[in-house]
N, C-alpha and C positions, 0 to 999 in steps of 0.2 A: 349589582346585584342582579341575580337573573331573572325573569319575570315570563308567565306566559300571558299573553292575549287572547281573550274567550271572544270571538266577534271578529267578522270580517268586514261589519259594514260601516253606517257614516259615521257613529259614534266611538268606533273601534280607530278609524280612522284620525278624529279628534286627538283620543288617548297618545296614540303614534305618533301623531306629530309633536304633544306638547313633551313626550319623554326623552325625545330628539335633546331638547334643553336641561335636561335634568343630569348632573354628573354620576357615572359611576353604576350607570344604571345600563343592563342589553335587554330587548325582547329578544329572548332565546328560543322562544316557541309560539307559534299561533295556531288556534282552534278555529275550524270556520263549521259552516255549516254547509255550503257548496263548494266542491272540488275549484273549480274553474276558477272564481272570486278569492277564495282562500288563498290559490297558487300567485295569483296576479297580485294580492297584497302584500304577501309576503315577499315575493321578487322585488315590490317597488319599497318597501323598506328594509330590504337585505337583512329578511330573519330567517336565520340559516336552518328552521326545522318549521316544517307544518303538517299540520292534520287532520283529521275529522273527527277521531278520537281523543277525548279530553283524558282518558287516564295515560294512553300513549302520551301526550303532552305533558302530564305532570311527572310521568318517570324521566323526563328529559335529566340530566346531569345537573346537580346544583341548585335546581329551579327553587327559589324561596318564597314567592308569593305569586298570586294571578290577578287579574282587573278582569270583570265581567261586562261585556258590553254585546252581550246575545239578545234572542228576544225574551222577553219581560217572563214570559209564562215557564221558560225553565232556568230561572233568575237563583231561583231559591234549591233548586235539584243539583244545581251547579256550585252553588254556593256551598253546600253540605257537603259535595263532593270533593272538594278542593278542599277544605277542612278538615276530610276525615284521613287525607294525607299529609296532615302538619304543617298546609304552607297558607300563608295568610292570605287574605283577600279582600280585594275592593268590588263592591256589587254597584255597578250603572242603579241609577233611581228609576223604575221604583225596586228597593232590594227583594220584594215579592210581590205578587199581585191579590195576597190573602193575609190578613192578620194572625193564620194560623201558621203561614207557613213563615211570616218574620219572627214570631216568636220562637219557631224551631231552629232558626238562622242565630237567634239571640243565645237559645240553651247551646248551641255547639258551641257560638263563642266563648259561653262561661267555663263550660265542660275542658276547651282545648288549652283556654289561654291566647290564644292567637289574636293578632290585627284582625279585624273585620270591621270594614267602612260603609258606608251607603253613600252614594257618588250626588250629593246634596250641592251640587256647583254654586247656587245660589251664597251660601254661606262664605265663598271665597273669591268671588267675582269683585273686584277692587270698589265697585260703584256699592253696593253692599255691603261690605269691609268698611268704607268709611262713615255709613251711618251707626253700624255696628259700633265703632270706634266712640263715636260722641256720645250715643244712648249708654254707654260702659261709663265715660267718665260725668255723666251727668248733663250733657249739656242739650241733649234733644228726649224729649219723650213723645212715644206714637202716639197719635188720637185715631188716625185709620189707616189701613194700607187700602188701598183700592188699585186691584190689578188686573190686567185684563193679557188672557191666554188664548191668541187668534192661529188659527190654521186652514187649511183649505184643504182638507182632505174628503170628499165625498166617493175616493177610490182606495184600495187599501194599499199605498204607495208607501217609501220610506222616503227619508228625507232627500234622498238623489233621485226620486221618481219613478223608484224600480219597485217592480211589484213584492208585497211585505208577505211570509208565510204564516203570519200571526196579527192580530189585530190590535191596534192602539188605543189606549183609554182615556179619557178625559180625568176621570175621577183617580184610576190607579195609578195615573203614571202623571199627569202635567198637574193635577190639584196637587198632588204630592210636595212639589215644589214649596209651592206658595204655602200651604199648611205647614211644614217644616220651617219656613222661613221665618211665618208670624211669630210663631214660639220661640224661635230661637234670637229675634232681632225684640220681641218684648221680654223676653227672659223671664215669661209667664206661661202657666198652663191655659190650655183653651177648656176653656167651660161651658161655651155654649155655641151649639151648631144648627145650621138648618140647611137645606139644599132643594133645589131645583132642578130637573131636567127636561128637555122638550121631547121630541117623540123619537123613538128608534129606528135608526136606517134599516129597511125592510132586508138588506143582505148582509151589513156588517154587523148588525146585532146591539149595536151600541148607541147611546145619545149623542147626538151630535151637537146638542146646544145645552149647558147646565151652567147655575146660579150656586154661589154656595158664599152661605154667611159664618163668619167666626167670630167670636165674644172672647177675651182674656180676663185672668182674675180684676185687671183694676180698671175694667171698663173700655181697655180698645179695641174697638171692630178692626175687621177684614171683609172686604167686599172682593169678590173674586168672581168674573165672569169669564166661562170659557166656549171655546167654538169650534167646530170642524167644518162650518160653513162660512167661514168668512174671507170673501175674495178681496184681499188688500191686502198691507202690511203685514206680515207673519211673525210670531214671535210672543213673548213676555215681555208687558210693560208696566212697571212698580209705581206708583202714586205715596209717596209718604208724608200724611200731611200731620205735623207735628206740631207740639206749645211754640216751637220755634222755626216757621221756615217750611216751605213744601218743598219736596225733592222724590224728583224723578228719574227713574233706573232703570235703564235699558241696553243688560246683558253688563259688557263692562264700562258702561260710559253714565254719566250723570250730569246731570243739567239741576236747577232751580226750579222754582215754580213759574219765572219769567222764561225760562228756555236759557238760561245764562248758563255756561259750562262752569262745573267744577272740574277744578285737576286732580285725578286720583292717581297719577302716575306714581307719586310717593309712598302709596299707601303698601306697596310691596315688592315684591322683589321681579314682577312680571303683572302686565296686564291681559293677561289669558287666565281666565280664572279655569280652566281645566285644568293648565299648567300647575297653577297653585293648591288645587285639589290633591293632582298627584303626587305633589312636593311632599302634600301632607302626608299622603299617605307615606311614601318610602322612608319620611322623617319618624313618623311615630313607630317602624319596624326598628329602625337602625336605634332608639333612641327606647326602646320598648315600652311603651305607653300606650294609653289611649290616643286614639285620634279625634279630631274633632270631626264632626259626622259620624261616631262609632254606629255600629248597627244598633246598639242599646240606647243613644241619644237617639237615634232615628225611629226607633219603635212606636215612642211618644205619638207621629204624625201618624204612622200606622192604623194606631187605634182608632183617632178621629177620623181614619178615610173608611173604616169597619163602620163606624157612627154615622156615617154620612150614607156610606151605602146601602145600610139598615130603613134609614129615611126613604131614600129614594126608590126602595123596592118595597117599601110597606106602606 
């Protein structure tokens, strides 16, 4: 299966590394935003064709699908462009930065019947999969998810410390992970939301600190703290407070409430959440089925983000 990778940045590299481990898949083309870095990435990963023009890449022979890891503000435009050429698409989180754009993506997927998947990696991390499996068989029930998403980004730099051409967002990007995961893990609709944000950065124009509360149908709650001001350990850390134990997930690792490690190596075929996400995308295309984290499933999180934004702005 031949793929187009859209985006030559940090997350594009994560997917390119992951795809090496999936049989019978070839990244046949790379679309970037800057010629120098796009060429360098193509050479590093032995990608035979690179370009700054998406249409040119999609017209390459036998291309079946695309993975979008480009800047968030152009996710929706590119996703529609990919599906309009009859190609399947995975869109890195968030699939869009407005509800209207997310709805347009879902409408196009329904119109075309193509596989369209959102990059909700937390659904695939072995740590979160272990929790999900316990919940699915009735061994655990979530009472509260306490989540910290912390970065130190007082300048407009990406994960590699390079200047960004766009501005990241605590709500529409980083909160999206947790909003989706909370609904997915509880298996319930989110019925109540509340949000607070700190002052907006004078140059970046975004809130650097945010607090979000969510409540599910059965009364489970999620407490989410986000910051771009945290000068310390970076990333997202999830504490599951359950009826039968407490568990802390840090990416693909899991410990109990007393920091005793839990072996999750048997949960799936890899310990790499990005690889497992990509495997699901490829499998859904081959099996002609809806993937876990399809854009239709992910739309519910976008609706909640829209409600939270309305609270924050009003």
